[in-house]
Structure formats: structure tokens, C-alpha cells
Biopython code that builds the backbone (N, CA, C, O; Angstrom):
import numpy as np
from Bio.PDB.StructureBuilder import StructureBuilder

atoms = [
    (1, "MET", "N", (27.434, -235.337, -1.019)),
    (1, "MET", "CA", (28.518, -234.578, -1.603)),
    (1, "MET", "C", (29.824, -235.344, -1.421)),
    (1, "MET", "O", (29.931, -236.245, -0.589)),
    (2, "GLY", "N", (30.795, -234.963, -2.211)),
    (2, "GLY", "CA", (32.080, -235.644, -2.161)),
    (2, "GLY", "C", (33.019, -235.067, -1.111)),
    (2, "GLY", "O", (32.715, -234.048, -0.490)),
    (3, "PRO", "N", (34.156, -235.716, -0.915)),
    (3, "PRO", "CA", (35.120, -235.270, 0.096)),
    (3, "PRO", "C", (35.720, -233.895, -0.204)),
    (3, "PRO", "O", (36.083, -233.166, 0.719)),
    (4, "ASP", "N", (35.827, -233.539, -1.472)),
    (4, "ASP", "CA", (36.389, -232.227, -1.804)),
    (4, "ASP", "C", (35.411, -231.102, -1.500)),
    (4, "ASP", "O", (35.824, -229.988, -1.178)),
    (5, "VAL", "N", (34.116, -231.387, -1.601)),
    (5, "VAL", "CA", (33.107, -230.391, -1.213)),
    (5, "VAL", "C", (33.202, -230.161, 0.293)),
    (5, "VAL", "O", (33.185, -229.022, 0.761)),
    (6, "ARG", "N", (33.301, -231.248, 1.035)),
    (6, "ARG", "CA", (33.402, -231.123, 2.499)),
    (6, "ARG", "C", (34.671, -230.361, 2.894)),
    (6, "ARG", "O", (34.626, -229.476, 3.749)),
    (7, "TYR", "N", (35.788, -230.703, 2.274)),
    (7, "TYR", "CA", (37.041, -230.010, 2.589)),
    (7, "TYR", "C", (36.911, -228.516, 2.281)),
    (7, "TYR", "O", (37.320, -227.674, 3.081)),
    (8, "TRP", "N", (36.336, -228.193, 1.110)),
    (8, "TRP", "CA", (36.146, -226.790, 0.734)),
    (8, "TRP", "C", (35.296, -226.077, 1.791)),
    (8, "TRP", "O", (35.628, -224.973, 2.222)),
    (9, "ALA", "N", (34.199, -226.718, 2.201)),
    (9, "ALA", "CA", (33.303, -226.115, 3.195)),
    (9, "ALA", "C", (34.023, -225.911, 4.530)),
    (9, "ALA", "O", (33.851, -224.875, 5.172)),
    (10, "ASP", "N", (34.821, -226.884, 4.946)),
    (10, "ASP", "CA", (35.593, -226.735, 6.188)),
    (10, "ASP", "C", (36.543, -225.547, 6.101)),
    (10, "ASP", "O", (36.699, -224.800, 7.067)),
    (11, "GLN", "N", (37.171, -225.375, 4.958)),
    (11, "GLN", "CA", (38.099, -224.259, 4.778)),
    (11, "GLN", "C", (37.365, -222.918, 4.762)),
    (11, "GLN", "O", (37.891, -221.914, 5.242)),
    (12, "VAL", "N", (36.163, -222.904, 4.216)),
    (12, "VAL", "CA", (35.362, -221.672, 4.229)),
    (12, "VAL", "C", (35.074, -221.271, 5.669)),
    (12, "VAL", "O", (35.221, -220.104, 6.032)),
    (13, "ILE", "N", (34.667, -222.230, 6.485)),
    (13, "ILE", "CA", (34.352, -221.931, 7.884)),
    (13, "ILE", "C", (35.599, -221.444, 8.620)),
    (13, "ILE", "O", (35.526, -220.501, 9.408)),
    (14, "LYS", "N", (36.734, -222.078, 8.368)),
    (14, "LYS", "CA", (37.979, -221.656, 9.028)),
    (14, "LYS", "C", (38.385, -220.246, 8.617)),
    (14, "LYS", "O", (38.860, -219.468, 9.444)),
    (15, "SER", "N", (38.200, -219.921, 7.357)),
    (15, "SER", "CA", (38.675, -218.625, 6.873)),
    (15, "SER", "C", (37.662, -217.496, 7.041)),
    (15, "SER", "O", (38.041, -216.331, 7.153)),
    (16, "ARG", "N", (36.366, -217.843, 7.059)),
    (16, "ARG", "CA", (35.357, -216.774, 7.085)),
    (16, "ARG", "C", (34.369, -216.899, 8.225)),
    (16, "ARG", "O", (33.476, -216.062, 8.361)),
    (17, "ASP", "N", (34.508, -217.927, 9.046)),
    (17, "ASP", "CA", (33.650, -218.165, 10.202)),
    (17, "ASP", "C", (32.177, -218.167, 9.772)),
    (17, "ASP", "O", (31.833, -218.782, 8.762)),
    (18, "LEU", "N", (31.327, -217.503, 10.509)),
    (18, "LEU", "CA", (29.890, -217.527, 10.221)),
    (18, "LEU", "C", (29.538, -216.889, 8.884)),
    (18, "LEU", "O", (28.520, -217.232, 8.282)),
    (19, "LEU", "N", (30.359, -215.977, 8.420)),
    (19, "LEU", "CA", (30.081, -215.326, 7.142)),
    (19, "LEU", "C", (30.158, -216.310, 5.979)),
    (19, "LEU", "O", (29.612, -216.043, 4.909)),
    (20, "GLY", "N", (30.820, -217.428, 6.171)),
    (20, "GLY", "CA", (30.967, -218.410, 5.109)),
    (20, "GLY", "C", (29.775, -219.320, 4.908)),
    (20, "GLY", "O", (29.699, -220.014, 3.893)),
    (21, "TYR", "N", (28.843, -219.339, 5.843)),
    (21, "TYR", "CA", (27.722, -220.270, 5.730)),
    (21, "TYR", "C", (26.863, -220.026, 4.497)),
    (21, "TYR", "O", (26.372, -220.977, 3.890)),
    (22, "ARG", "N", (26.678, -218.793, 4.127)),
    (22, "ARG", "CA", (25.884, -218.523, 2.913)),
    (22, "ARG", "C", (26.584, -219.052, 1.674)),
    (22, "ARG", "O", (25.935, -219.573, 0.767)),
    (23, "SER", "N", (27.898, -218.923, 1.628)),
    (23, "SER", "CA", (28.653, -219.483, 0.500)),
    (23, "SER", "C", (28.485, -220.994, 0.452)),
    (23, "SER", "O", (28.283, -221.570, -0.617)),
    (24, "ILE", "N", (28.567, -221.626, 1.601)),
    (24, "ILE", "CA", (28.411, -223.082, 1.669)),
    (24, "ILE", "C", (27.014, -223.488, 1.218)),
    (24, "ILE", "O", (26.862, -224.428, 0.438)),
    (25, "GLN", "N", (25.993, -222.784, 1.704)),
    (25, "GLN", "CA", (24.621, -223.090, 1.282)),
    (25, "GLN", "C", (24.477, -222.946, -0.223)),
    (25, "GLN", "O", (23.840, -223.776, -0.871)),
    (26, "GLY", "N", (25.059, -221.905, -0.776)),
    (26, "GLY", "CA", (24.990, -221.696, -2.219)),
    (26, "GLY", "C", (25.650, -222.822, -2.991)),
    (26, "GLY", "O", (25.093, -223.319, -3.970)),
    (27, "VAL", "N", (26.836, -223.226, -2.555)),
    (27, "VAL", "CA", (27.543, -224.314, -3.239)),
    (27, "VAL", "C", (26.760, -225.614, -3.113)),
    (27, "VAL", "O", (26.635, -226.357, -4.087)),
    (28, "LEU", "N", (26.233, -225.895, -1.932)),
    (28, "LEU", "CA", (25.456, -227.126, -1.763)),
    (28, "LEU", "C", (24.213, -227.134, -2.650)),
    (28, "LEU", "O", (23.785, -228.193, -3.108)),
    (29, "SER", "N", (23.637, -225.969, -2.892)),
    (29, "SER", "CA", (22.445, -225.910, -3.749)),
    (29, "SER", "C", (22.777, -226.167, -5.221)),
    (29, "SER", "O", (21.884, -226.469, -6.012)),
    (30, "LEU", "N", (24.040, -226.050, -5.588)),
    (30, "LEU", "CA", (24.435, -226.275, -6.980)),
    (30, "LEU", "C", (24.280, -227.732, -7.403)),
    (30, "LEU", "O", (24.313, -228.037, -8.595)),
    (31, "HIS", "N", (24.110, -228.639, -6.431)),
    (31, "HIS", "CA", (23.929, -230.057, -6.785)),
    (31, "HIS", "C", (22.641, -230.286, -7.568)),
    (31, "HIS", "O", (22.485, -231.321, -8.216)),
    (32, "LYS", "N", (21.718, -229.328, -7.512)),
    (32, "LYS", "CA", (20.460, -229.449, -8.263)),
    (32, "LYS", "C", (20.686, -229.277, -9.763)),
    (32, "LYS", "O", (19.934, -229.811, -10.579)),
    (33, "LYS", "N", (21.723, -228.531, -10.114)),
    (33, "LYS", "CA", (21.969, -228.216, -11.518)),
    (33, "LYS", "C", (23.158, -228.976, -12.114)),
    (33, "LYS", "O", (23.199, -229.210, -13.322)),
    (34, "TYR", "N", (24.118, -229.359, -11.279)),
    (34, "TYR", "CA", (25.349, -229.976, -11.765)),
    (34, "TYR", "C", (25.556, -231.351, -11.144)),
    (34, "TYR", "O", (25.113, -231.601, -10.023)),
    (35, "PRO", "N", (26.227, -232.245, -11.868)),
    (35, "PRO", "CA", (26.505, -233.581, -11.324)),
    (35, "PRO", "C", (27.424, -233.516, -10.097)),
    (35, "PRO", "O", (28.223, -232.593, -9.936)),
    (36, "LYS", "N", (27.280, -234.517, -9.256)),
    (36, "LYS", "CA", (28.068, -234.597, -8.024)),
    (36, "LYS", "C", (29.570, -234.555, -8.312)),
    (36, "LYS", "O", (30.316, -233.852, -7.631)),
    (37, "ASP", "N", (30.007, -235.301, -9.313)),
    (37, "ASP", "CA", (31.437, -235.338, -9.638)),
    (37, "ASP", "C", (31.954, -233.967, -10.073)),
    (37, "ASP", "O", (33.068, -233.578, -9.724)),
    (38, "ALA", "N", (31.141, -233.243, -10.835)),
    (38, "ALA", "CA", (31.551, -231.912, -11.295)),
    (38, "ALA", "C", (31.659, -230.950, -10.115)),
    (38, "ALA", "O", (32.602, -230.162, -10.035)),
    (39, "LEU", "N", (30.696, -231.015, -9.202)),
    (39, "LEU", "CA", (30.721, -230.153, -8.022)),
    (39, "LEU", "C", (31.947, -230.468, -7.164)),
    (39, "LEU", "O", (32.618, -229.564, -6.666)),
    (40, "ASN", "N", (32.224, -231.744, -7.002)),
    (40, "ASN", "CA", (33.386, -232.158, -6.219)),
    (40, "ASN", "C", (34.678, -231.643, -6.865)),
    (40, "ASN", "O", (35.564, -231.140, -6.175)),
    (41, "HIS", "N", (34.777, -231.772, -8.187)),
    (41, "HIS", "CA", (35.978, -231.311, -8.898)),
    (41, "HIS", "C", (36.136, -229.790, -8.793)),
    (41, "HIS", "O", (37.245, -229.290, -8.603)),
    (42, "ALA", "N", (35.040, -229.067, -8.914)),
    (42, "ALA", "CA", (35.100, -227.605, -8.812)),
    (42, "ALA", "C", (35.566, -227.175, -7.422)),
    (42, "ALA", "O", (36.357, -226.241, -7.289)),
    (43, "CYS", "N", (35.077, -227.856, -6.393)),
    (43, "CYS", "CA", (35.504, -227.530, -5.026)),
    (43, "CYS", "C", (36.972, -227.890, -4.812)),
    (43, "CYS", "O", (37.694, -227.173, -4.120)),
    (44, "LYS", "N", (37.409, -228.989, -5.399)),
    (44, "LYS", "CA", (38.818, -229.375, -5.290)),
    (44, "LYS", "C", (39.704, -228.317, -5.942)),
    (44, "LYS", "O", (40.724, -227.920, -5.378)),
    (45, "THR", "N", (39.313, -227.867, -7.124)),
    (45, "THR", "CA", (40.082, -226.844, -7.828)),
    (45, "THR", "C", (40.123, -225.549, -7.025)),
    (45, "THR", "O", (41.178, -224.926, -6.899)),
    (46, "ALA", "N", (38.977, -225.145, -6.483)),
    (46, "ALA", "CA", (38.926, -223.926, -5.674)),
    (46, "ALA", "C", (39.806, -224.061, -4.434)),
    (46, "ALA", "O", (40.517, -223.122, -4.074)),
    (47, "SER", "N", (39.765, -225.213, -3.785)),
    (47, "SER", "CA", (40.586, -225.434, -2.590)),
    (47, "SER", "C", (42.070, -225.381, -2.918)),
    (47, "SER", "O", (42.857, -224.800, -2.170)),
    (48, "GLU", "N", (42.446, -225.981, -4.026)),
    (48, "GLU", "CA", (43.854, -225.961, -4.434)),
    (48, "GLU", "C", (44.349, -224.540, -4.661)),
    (48, "GLU", "O", (45.532, -224.249, -4.484)),
    (49, "ARG", "N", (43.441, -223.667, -5.050)),
    (49, "ARG", "CA", (43.795, -222.272, -5.302)),
    (49, "ARG", "C", (43.539, -221.376, -4.084)),
    (49, "ARG", "O", (43.660, -220.154, -4.164)),
    (50, "GLN", "N", (43.185, -222.000, -2.961)),
    (50, "GLN", "CA", (42.887, -221.249, -1.735)),
    (50, "GLN", "C", (41.804, -220.202, -1.986)),
    (50, "GLN", "O", (41.868, -219.089, -1.464)),
    (51, "SER", "N", (40.814, -220.572, -2.789)),
    (51, "SER", "CA", (39.716, -219.669, -3.140)),
    (51, "SER", "C", (38.431, -220.244, -2.571)),
    (51, "SER", "O", (37.937, -221.272, -3.034)),
    (52, "PHE", "N", (37.903, -219.579, -1.574)),
    (52, "PHE", "CA", (36.762, -220.129, -0.864)),
    (52, "PHE", "C", (35.521, -219.257, -1.022)),
    (52, "PHE", "O", (34.914, -218.825, -0.042)),
    (53, "SER", "N", (35.160, -219.008, -2.284)),
    (53, "SER", "CA", (33.957, -218.226, -2.552)),
    (53, "SER", "C", (32.983, -219.032, -3.411)),
    (53, "SER", "O", (33.382, -219.843, -4.246)),
    (54, "TYR", "N", (31.713, -218.786, -3.181)),
    (54, "TYR", "CA", (30.656, -219.425, -3.964)),
    (54, "TYR", "C", (30.820, -219.088, -5.442)),
    (54, "TYR", "O", (30.700, -219.959, -6.304)),
    (55, "LYS", "N", (31.096, -217.823, -5.726)),
    (55, "LYS", "CA", (31.184, -217.382, -7.121)),
    (55, "LYS", "C", (32.251, -218.149, -7.897)),
    (55, "LYS", "O", (32.042, -218.494, -9.060)),
    (56, "LEU", "N", (33.368, -218.411, -7.275)),
    (56, "LEU", "CA", (34.434, -219.116, -7.977)),
    (56, "LEU", "C", (34.047, -220.569, -8.253)),
    (56, "LEU", "O", (34.283, -221.073, -9.351)),
    (57, "VAL", "N", (33.459, -221.239, -7.271)),
    (57, "VAL", "CA", (33.026, -222.628, -7.489)),
    (57, "VAL", "C", (31.995, -222.670, -8.612)),
    (57, "VAL", "O", (32.058, -223.532, -9.488)),
    (58, "LYS", "N", (31.053, -221.742, -8.582)),
    (58, "LYS", "CA", (30.033, -221.695, -9.635)),
    (58, "LYS", "C", (30.680, -221.427, -10.996)),
    (58, "LYS", "O", (30.289, -222.023, -12.000)),
    (59, "HIS", "N", (31.656, -220.543, -11.027)),
    (59, "HIS", "CA", (32.369, -220.237, -12.276)),
    (59, "HIS", "C", (33.024, -221.499, -12.837)),
    (59, "HIS", "O", (32.912, -221.775, -14.031)),
    (60, "TYR", "N", (33.701, -222.257, -11.991)),
    (60, "TYR", "CA", (34.338, -223.493, -12.445)),
    (60, "TYR", "C", (33.305, -224.470, -12.999)),
    (60, "TYR", "O", (33.543, -225.115, -14.020)),
    (61, "LEU", "N", (32.172, -224.578, -12.334)),
    (61, "LEU", "CA", (31.120, -225.478, -12.816)),
    (61, "LEU", "C", (30.582, -225.023, -14.167)),
    (61, "LEU", "O", (30.370, -225.844, -15.060)),
    (62, "GLU", "N", (30.364, -223.736, -14.319)),
    (62, "GLU", "CA", (29.878, -223.214, -15.599)),
    (62, "GLU", "C", (30.884, -223.478, -16.707)),
    (62, "GLU", "O", (30.508, -223.843, -17.821)),
    (63, "GLU", "N", (32.161, -223.295, -16.401)),
    (63, "GLU", "CA", (33.203, -223.551, -17.396)),
    (63, "GLU", "C", (33.229, -225.030, -17.789)),
    (63, "GLU", "O", (33.379, -225.360, -18.966)),
    (64, "MET", "N", (33.084, -225.914, -16.805)),
    (64, "MET", "CA", (33.050, -227.352, -17.108)),
    (64, "MET", "C", (31.867, -227.675, -18.007)),
    (64, "MET", "O", (31.983, -228.459, -18.949)),
    (65, "HIS", "N", (30.731, -227.065, -17.707)),
    (65, "HIS", "CA", (29.517, -227.306, -18.493)),
    (65, "HIS", "C", (29.714, -226.845, -19.937)),
    (65, "HIS", "O", (29.339, -227.548, -20.875)),
    (66, "ILE", "N", (30.296, -225.673, -20.106)),
    (66, "ILE", "CA", (30.564, -225.151, -21.450)),
    (66, "ILE", "C", (31.519, -226.077, -22.194)),
    (66, "ILE", "O", (31.293, -226.401, -23.360)),
    (67, "LYS", "N", (32.575, -226.498, -21.526)),
    (67, "LYS", "CA", (33.566, -227.363, -22.166)),
    (67, "LYS", "C", (32.954, -228.686, -22.614)),
    (67, "LYS", "O", (33.303, -229.206, -23.674)),
    (68, "GLN", "N", (32.048, -229.229, -21.814)),
    (68, "GLN", "CA", (31.427, -230.507, -22.154)),
    (68, "GLN", "C", (30.492, -230.388, -23.342)),
    (68, "GLN", "O", (30.268, -231.367, -24.055)),
    (69, "HIS", "N", (29.947, -229.205, -23.563)),
    (69, "HIS", "CA", (28.959, -229.022, -24.619)),
    (69, "HIS", "C", (29.484, -228.235, -25.814)),
    (69, "HIS", "O", (28.714, -227.892, -26.711)),
    (70, "ASP", "N", (30.778, -227.944, -25.839)),
    (70, "ASP", "CA", (31.370, -227.182, -26.935)),
    (70, "ASP", "C", (32.484, -228.004, -27.573)),
    (70, "ASP", "O", (33.611, -227.996, -27.077)),
    (71, "PRO", "N", (32.195, -228.714, -28.663)),
    (71, "PRO", "CA", (33.204, -229.587, -29.271)),
    (71, "PRO", "C", (34.381, -228.839, -29.887)),
    (71, "PRO", "O", (35.414, -229.449, -30.164)),
    (72, "GLU", "N", (34.250, -227.541, -30.107)),
    (72, "GLU", "CA", (35.331, -226.777, -30.724)),
    (72, "GLU", "C", (36.353, -226.267, -29.710)),
    (72, "GLU", "O", (37.372, -225.692, -30.095)),
    (73, "THR", "N", (36.089, -226.473, -28.423)),
    (73, "THR", "CA", (37.015, -226.014, -27.403)),
    (73, "THR", "C", (38.329, -226.764, -27.530)),
    (73, "THR", "O", (38.345, -227.994, -27.567)),
    (74, "GLN", "N", (39.437, -226.022, -27.598)),
    (74, "GLN", "CA", (40.737, -226.662, -27.813)),
    (74, "GLN", "C", (41.384, -227.125, -26.523)),
    (74, "GLN", "O", (42.066, -228.150, -26.521)),
    (75, "LEU", "N", (41.199, -226.419, -25.440)),
    (75, "LEU", "CA", (41.784, -226.830, -24.171)),
    (75, "LEU", "C", (40.729, -227.529, -23.330)),
    (75, "LEU", "O", (39.591, -227.066, -23.245)),
    (76, "THR", "N", (41.094, -228.618, -22.722)),
    (76, "THR", "CA", (40.166, -229.250, -21.794)),
    (76, "THR", "C", (40.150, -228.435, -20.522)),
    (76, "THR", "O", (41.037, -227.612, -20.296)),
    (77, "LEU", "N", (39.161, -228.655, -19.699)),
    (77, "LEU", "CA", (39.061, -227.911, -18.456)),
    (77, "LEU", "C", (40.286, -228.138, -17.581)),
    (77, "LEU", "O", (40.812, -227.188, -17.002)),
    (78, "GLN", "N", (40.740, -229.361, -17.475)),
    (78, "GLN", "CA", (41.899, -229.621, -16.625)),
    (78, "GLN", "C", (43.145, -228.944, -17.165)),
    (78, "GLN", "O", (43.956, -228.449, -16.382)),
    (79, "GLN", "N", (43.321, -228.906, -18.475)),
    (79, "GLN", "CA", (44.469, -228.204, -19.045)),
    (79, "GLN", "C", (44.387, -226.720, -18.715)),
    (79, "GLN", "O", (45.392, -226.101, -18.366)),
    (80, "ALA", "N", (43.211, -226.159, -18.824)),
    (80, "ALA", "CA", (43.034, -224.738, -18.545)),
    (80, "ALA", "C", (43.364, -224.439, -17.092)),
    (80, "ALA", "O", (44.061, -223.466, -16.805)),
    (81, "PHE", "N", (42.869, -225.270, -16.162)),
    (81, "PHE", "CA", (43.158, -225.056, -14.747)),
    (81, "PHE", "C", (44.645, -225.233, -14.471)),
    (81, "PHE", "O", (45.226, -224.487, -13.682)),
    (82, "ARG", "N", (45.258, -226.212, -15.114)),
    (82, "ARG", "CA", (46.676, -226.479, -14.910)),
    (82, "ARG", "C", (47.512, -225.272, -15.332)),
    (82, "ARG", "O", (48.551, -224.992, -14.734)),
    (83, "HIS", "N", (47.061, -224.567, -16.348)),
    (83, "HIS", "CA", (47.798, -223.406, -16.848)),
    (83, "HIS", "C", (47.342, -222.107, -16.195)),
    (83, "HIS", "O", (47.795, -221.030, -16.584)),
    (84, "GLY", "N", (46.448, -222.192, -15.203)),
    (84, "GLY", "CA", (46.018, -221.008, -14.474)),
    (84, "GLY", "C", (45.047, -220.131, -15.220)),
    (84, "GLY", "O", (44.928, -218.942, -14.925)),
    (85, "GLN", "N", (44.344, -220.704, -16.190)),
    (85, "GLN", "CA", (43.371, -219.941, -16.961)),
    (85, "GLN", "C", (42.021, -220.642, -16.845)),
    (85, "GLN", "O", (41.681, -221.448, -17.711)),
    (86, "PRO", "N", (41.229, -220.356, -15.783)),
    (86, "PRO", "CA", (39.972, -221.065, -15.587)),
    (86, "PRO", "C", (39.023, -220.997, -16.769)),
    (86, "PRO", "O", (38.195, -221.892, -16.938)),
    (87, "SER", "N", (39.119, -219.975, -17.582)),
    (87, "SER", "CA", (38.189, -219.868, -18.702)),
    (87, "SER", "C", (38.589, -220.752, -19.867)),
    (87, "SER", "O", (37.781, -220.998, -20.763)),
    (88, "GLY", "N", (39.822, -221.232, -19.870)),
    (88, "GLY", "CA", (40.292, -222.041, -20.978)),
    (88, "GLY", "C", (40.719, -221.218, -22.177)),
    (88, "GLY", "O", (41.120, -221.770, -23.201)),
    (89, "ARG", "N", (40.637, -219.919, -22.058)),
    (89, "ARG", "CA", (41.020, -219.043, -23.157)),
    (89, "ARG", "C", (42.483, -218.676, -23.014)),
    (89, "ARG", "O", (42.974, -218.458, -21.907)),
    (90, "LYS", "N", (43.162, -218.610, -24.120)),
    (90, "LYS", "CA", (44.549, -218.171, -24.092)),
    (90, "LYS", "C", (44.559, -216.653, -23.991)),
    (90, "LYS", "O", (43.898, -215.959, -24.764)),
    (91, "THR", "N", (45.322, -216.152, -23.023)),
    (91, "THR", "CA", (45.325, -214.708, -22.796)),
    (91, "THR", "C", (46.584, -214.039, -23.310)),
    (91, "THR", "O", (46.676, -212.812, -23.296)),
    (92, "SER", "N", (47.547, -214.811, -23.760)),
    (92, "SER", "CA", (48.767, -214.199, -24.268)),
    (92, "SER", "C", (48.887, -214.462, -25.755)),
    (92, "SER", "O", (48.170, -215.288, -26.319)),
    (93, "GLY", "N", (49.791, -213.755, -26.367)),
    (93, "GLY", "CA", (50.000, -213.928, -27.802)),
    (93, "GLY", "C", (49.683, -212.652, -28.534)),
    (93, "GLY", "O", (49.076, -211.731, -27.987)),
    (94, "SER", "N", (50.098, -212.610, -29.770)),
    (94, "SER", "CA", (49.862, -211.398, -30.547)),
    (94, "SER", "C", (48.485, -211.441, -31.179)),
    (94, "SER", "O", (47.966, -212.502, -31.527)),
    (95, "GLN", "N", (47.921, -210.278, -31.312)),
    (95, "GLN", "CA", (46.623, -210.142, -31.959)),
    (95, "GLN", "C", (46.842, -209.540, -33.331)),
    (95, "GLN", "O", (47.672, -208.645, -33.496)),
    (96, "SER", "N", (46.107, -210.024, -34.313)),
    (96, "SER", "CA", (46.246, -209.452, -35.650)),
    (96, "SER", "C", (45.536, -208.116, -35.715)),
    (96, "SER", "O", (44.500, -207.910, -35.082)),
    (97, "GLN", "N", (46.107, -207.219, -36.486)),
    (97, "GLN", "CA", (45.508, -205.881, -36.580)),
    (97, "GLN", "C", (45.032, -205.623, -37.966)),
    (97, "GLN", "O", (44.497, -204.550, -38.246)),
]
sb = StructureBuilder()
sb.init_structure("model")
sb.init_model(0)
sb.init_chain("A")
sb.init_seg("    ")
for serial, (resi, resn, name, xyz) in enumerate(atoms, 1):
    if name == "N":
        sb.init_residue(resn, " ", resi, " ")
    sb.init_atom(name, np.array(xyz, "f"), 0.0, 1.0, " ", f" {name:<3s}", serial, name[0])
structure = sb.get_structure()
């Protein structure tokens, strides 16, 4: 695993003590489905947001996977994270009626 995965795991232990081990095990198991670089990036993003849950890391990985396989996506994953919208969807603006 990469340094951002390790940092994320260290922060989980600091914030949740023994209760965090299941989250860490879950995140480590994600390497079977996702590339190492993607897992590292997802953990880095979660750490930057002070979010130390398995579900959030998995969500980021799923979003990256969708973005890589959806050519019609207008925002890249990094743009979406930069704007605070992990899904990459624009949440503001007027809707037509």
C-alpha cells in the first residue's frame, strides 16, 4: 500500500482506537478490486477531509472508477473533490420546470 493509505490507517487508529481496525481491514481489502494508486488517492482525499471511515474511502474509489469509464463525465474526479462535491455532480443552479 502507499503512504497515504498508511497515514489514513494511522489516523483511524488515533481517532477510533480499536474500533477502527475493521475499517482498516475493509480498506486494505479494497486492493483486490482497485489499483494501488487509486486506493492511495482515495485515502489521501479522505485524510484531507478528516474522514476516517471505510464507506467514504470506498465511495471515492467507486467515483474514480465511474469517472474513468464514463467519457461523458464533465468534471474530473480531482475537480469534483476540489469543489467539495465527491460525486462530481453539480448541486447548485436552477432546474427547468
